[in-house]
N, C-alpha and C positions, 0 to 999 in steps of 0.2 A: 242448382245445376252442379254436376260433378266437374272437377277440374279436367277430367278426360274428355267429357262431352264438350266443354268450352273449347278445348284444343281442336276437336273434330270440327266444330263450327268455324273456327278460324281457317282450317284447311278447306272447308266447304266454300268459304268466302274466296280463298285463293283459286279454287277450282273455277268459280264463276268469273272472277276477275281476269283470269288468263285463258278462259275457255278450254280447260282441260277436258278430255274425254272421260266418260264414266269409268271406262276400263283403267285409265291412268290413275284416276282418283282411288279406285279400289286397290290398285297395286301399291299406291302410297300408304293407304290404310293398313295393308298387310305388313308392311315394313314397320309402320308406326306402332301398331298395337297387336301385332301377331295374328291378324285376321279375326279379331273379336268383333269388329264393327264392319259395316258396309255402307255404301252410298245410300242404299234403300233404307237401312235402319236409321241413318243420320237424318235423312229427309223426313221419314215418318215421325221420328221423335220431335224434330223441329216443327213439323206441321201440327202436331198435337200441342206443342208449347205455344205457338203464336196464333193458332186458330184462324188463319186466313185461308179461305177456300178459293182456289183459282177457278176462273171460268174459261173453258177451252172453246174457242170459236173456230170452226172450219173456215179456211180461206183458199183462194185460188193459188195454185202452185207458183204463179207469176206475181202474186201480191196485188192483183187487179182489184179484188173485192173480197169482202167477208161474206160467207153464206149465212147471213142472219137477216132479220127483218124481211124485206120484200124478196130477198134472194135465198131465204131459208130452205125452200124446197127445190132449188135448182140442183141439177146433177152435173151441170157444166157451167163454166164462167160465161156470163153474158157479154163480156168484153173481148176475151181472146179465144173462147171456145174450148179451153182445156177442160178435161174431165176433172170433176171435183173429188171423187172418191175412188179408192181402190176396192174392187169387189163390191161396189155399190154402197159400202157402209163406212169404210175407214178413210178419214180425210187425208188427202195427200199432203196438206200443210195445215198447221194449226197455229193460231195466235193465242197467247195466254194473257188473260186480263185479270188483274188483281184489283178488286173494288177499292176505290179511293177512300171511302169512309172507313173501311177496315184498316187500311194502311195508316190513316191519320190517327185513328184510335190507338193503334200500336205505338206510334211515334209520341203521342201525348203521354204515354205511360213512362217515357224516359224523361227525367227532369231536365237534362241538358237540352235535349231536342225540343222539349216543350217550350223552353225559353226561346230557342231559335225560331220556333213557329209563331211566337208572339212578336216577332220583329215588326210586323206591320203596325200592330197596336202601339208599340213603344216608339216608333219612328216619329220624329218631329218634322212636320212639313215645313217647307221653306217657301215663302212667297217671292223670294228673289229670282226664282226660276220662272221662265215663261214657256210657251209652247215650243220654242226653238231649242231650248237647253234645259235639261232636268238632271238633277243629281240622282234621283231614284224614281222608280215607276210610281211611287206614292206621291211624287210632286206633280205628276201629270194631270192634265185637265180631266180626262175620263175618270180617273180614280176619284178626284175631288167631286165631280158631278155625282158619282155613285154614292159617296158619303153624304152629300146633300140630299139625296133621294132616300136616305135611311138605311143604306146597306153598311155593313161592317161596324155594327154597334157593339157587338160582343168581342172581347179581347181574343177569343179563340177563333173568330172568323178568319178564314184564309182566302186570300186573293190568288187566283190561279190565272196563268196566261197560257194560251194554246197556240200552236203553230201547225198549220196544215201543209205547208210547202216543204217541210223537212229541213229548213234552214235553222241551225242552232245559234241563237243569239247570246246565250249565256253558257258559262263553263259547265254548270250543273244541269244534267238532263232531267 
């Protein structure tokens, strides 16, 4: 990768971190490299480089549901009644999904991140913790039961936790 493209990627990170508009990002690029690059070209080059294809899922404008599965053919939200599409074909709101498997493959290509992802495998469980107090999720009874049942044998296996109520219990999302 060229030094110029690496700097543009850093600017793209800042754009997403601070929620800058596309117009603001392009204005910054004009000052930075005289208009030789654009948000479109940076995103296209990045997409070609990392090869993760996003999946776009139409959803209710009020975030009630996604128009997929049993709701795939709905033209309005079954919960609030809002119209799903503009002109019958353009979703009013879209959720972007990046497949986990593709994301993990990309992360395992980075040696430092690969080591971090193997934290579970390298973690030393402690029997001093009981159900009331644990040092790490991997000291918990559920994880230990899953290990006993034959899960998490490979050092690259990853344990994921999900939350459906929106409450964030860890710093990292």
